[in-house]
N, C-alpha and C positions, 0 to 999 in steps of 0.2 A: 296557573301555568304561565310562566314567563316565556317570551320568544326564545327559540333555540339560538345559541351562538355557535356558529360553525367556523372551524379553522381548516384551511387547506394549504398544503405545501407540496412542491415538486422540485426535482432537480432540473427540470426543463423550464426555461423562461416562458414559453408559450403556454404550457400547462399551468403555470403560476398565474398568468394574466387572465385566463378564462374564468376561474372562480371569482376573481376580484371584480370582473364585469357583472357578475350575478349577485353581488352584495355579500359574498363570502369573505371573511377576514383572512387575508393572506398571511402566512407565517407558520413556522414549525410548531409541532405539538407543544402545548403548555401544560405543566403539571396542574392538576385540578385545584390544589390548594392555592397556588399562585394566581390562577385564573380567578378564583372566587374572591380572594383578598384584593386584587387589583381592579376587578371589573364589576362584579355583580352588585354588592351593596353600594359602592361609590357611584355607579352609573344610575342605579335605581333611585337613590336619594340625593343625587347631585352633591356628593361629598359633604353631607351634613355631619357636624362634629358630634351630635348626640347618638349617632348610629355606631354601635360597638359590636364587634365579633367576640362573643364570650366563650364559644366552644367549637371545636372542630373534631369530628369523629369519623375515622375511616369505616367503610361499610363493605368489607370483603365478601360477605355472603351475597349481597345484592349484586356486586360486580361479577361474581362467579355465575349467578343465575342468568344475568343478562348476556354474559359471554356464551353460555350454553345455548340460549335462545337465538342469538345472532348467528352462531356457527350452524345451527340447524337450518335457519332461513337461507343462509348462503349455500351450504353444501347439499342440502336435501331438497330445497325448493327452487332457488334461483339457478344454480349450476346445471341441473338436468335440462332446464328449458333454454338457457342461454349460457353455454359452457365458457368458462374462463380459460384463457391460454395458460395462465399461471394463477393458481388459487390464491386469493387475497388472505392476508393474515389479520386476525381480529384481536383487539385488546379492549378491556373495559375497566373503568374505575368507578367507584361510587363512594359518596361521603354524605354525612349529615353535618350541618353547621347551624349553630344557634346565634341569633343576632338580637340585641335589645335596642330599643329606641323609645323616645318620648313623643307621644302623639295623642291628640284629642284629650288632653288633660290627664293622661295616665301613662304608665309604663307598659310597653308591649314586648312580647317575645315572638320572634319569627324563626321557624325551623325550615331551613333550605335542604331539600332532597336533591342531590346532584349526581346523576349518573352520566358518564361520558363514554361514548362508544367510538373507538378508533379503528379505522380500516386503512391498511397499507396494501397498495397494489403495485406490482412490478410488471412492466410491459417491455417486450423487446423493441428496440428502435434501431434506426440506421447507424447511429453513433454510440450504441451501447444500450444498457438497460435504463428505461425511464421509470421513475418511482413517483407515485402519487399517494399522499397521505391526507386523509380527511377525518376530522374529529369534531362531531357535533356534541355540544353540552346541553343537556335538558335540565330544566329547573322547575321544581314544584315547591311552592311556598305555603306553609301552614302557619296561621297567625292566631294568637290568643293573648288576652291580657295576662300580664306577669302573675297576677294573683291567682289566675285559673289555669296556669300552664301545667301544673302537675296533674290536675284532673283531666285536662285535655289530652295529655300524652298517651293515654290508653286508647284514644280514638284515632291517633295519628296513623298507625299502620293500616287501619281500615280505609282511611281517606287516601293514603298513598296507593293502595291496591286498586281502589275504585277509579283512580285517575289514569290508570294504565290502559292501553289499547288491548282489546281482546286478541288472544293468540290466533284464533281462526281468521280474524280480520287482517292481522299482520301477514299470515300465510297467503291470503287472497291478494293483498296489495303486492307482496313480493312476487307472486306468480304473474300478476298483471305487468309489473315493472320488467320482469324477465322477458315476457312476450314482446313488450314494446321495444326493449333493447335488442332482442333478436331480430325483430322486423327492421329496426333502424340499421343494424349491422348488415342485414341482407340488402337493404336499399343502398347502403354505401358500397357494398360489393358490386351491385349491379351498375351503379354510377361509375365505379372504378373500371369495371369491365368495358362499359360503353366508352369511357375516355381512352382506354387502350385501343379499342376498335377505331375510334376517330384518329388516334395517333398513328396507327398502322396505315389507315387510309391516306392521311396526309403524307406519310412517308412514301407510300406507293405513288402518290401524285407527284411528289418531289422527284422521285426516281424517274418517273415518266418524263417529266420536264427536262431533267438533266440528260436522260438518254436521247430525247428528241434533239436537244441542243448538240450533243456529240454526233448524232447521225447527220444533222444539218451541217455541222462543221466538217465532218468527213466528206460529205458530198461536195461542199464548197472547195475543200482541199483537192479533191479529184478534178473538179472543174478547172481550178487554177493550174493544177499540175498538167492536165491535158493541154490547156491553153499555152503554158510555158513550153511544153515539148513541141507543140505545133509551131510556135514562133521560132524555136531553135532548130526545128526540122529533125527531131529525134523521136525515138520510142523506147520503152523499157523492155528488156529481155531478162528472163531468169532461167536458171537450170532447175527443173522440177526434182524434188527429192534430195537435192544437194545443197550444202551450205556455201555455195559460191556467191560472191557479191553480184548484184544486178549490174547490167551495163546498158548504156543508152547509145546504140549505133545510129547512124543516119537513116532517115527514111529511105525506103527503096531496096533495103537488103532483104532477100528472100529467106536466107538462112544464116544463123549465127552459131559458131562452135566455140567451146572454151575448154581449157584444161585447169581452170582455177586461177591462172596467172595471165595467160594470153588468149586472144580472141581471133577467130577467123571469120571474115564476112564474105559471103558469096551470093551471087544471083543464079548460080547453076544448081538446079535441084538434084543433079546426078553426082555432085561433088561430095565425097566422103573422106575426110582427112585420116580416118582410122585405117584406110587401105594402105597409107604410107607409114603411119605410126600407130599400130593396133592398140586398142583399149586406152587411149590417152585422151581423146576428145569426146566431149559430151554436147549434144545438140541443145540449144536454148530455145525457149518459146516466148512469144510476146505476152505481156501482161494484159489480161482482159479487164476493162473498166466497165 
């Protein structure tokens, strides 16, 4: 069993950077034949010239079987425990490749079993739909002397099946992964809610500070207004309930009357201009500070 080679790609730069930090090869999906020809034997044998790829055979039956298994694990095991917002799409490829090489004084044949499981996930984001594609390639190598390859071929399917993980074990791992994912999402939601509460609290504190500043400013404005009126010897009068402009008569006036344009000042509490000109004059009142 050779180490898996995992490719990951996304249309979001941050999602592309995250797998790269975990040792995952960044890049779009690569056809299985191209991946094998350019990576597997060359990397394993350091580009030796005696290593030759002699056969490549698509394995659609294995691809179909793995696709059915993966869809079962996603839709029937993972999704009920940790639901997806958008169900991911699955694709599978499988192939067998034969490689010959010279080693230990003889000619050897290696058969590479190559299943590749691809998962594409679309997630809603602030600026549109985010896509994440991950494609791990698994590799099982069967090796025999070239002279014994035909006799060995009948045991190859048995070895291939014995190298696979048990389905019950895969179901258990998938359930555990779903539960851990659900707990992680729940923790993230709690953190997000807590951050929202902190943000609201900071906003309320900011509002209190601003409101206190405005109250202090209004109080200072009234102090300076009262001081200015005291220096000038005036006070402010308004007509309650009417849209008449305020007026600042000199201190010492007991009563102020207005018709909206003119003002009458008097110290006589018995004086009423409406007796001479009915329904024209309105009494004004001093502004309370």
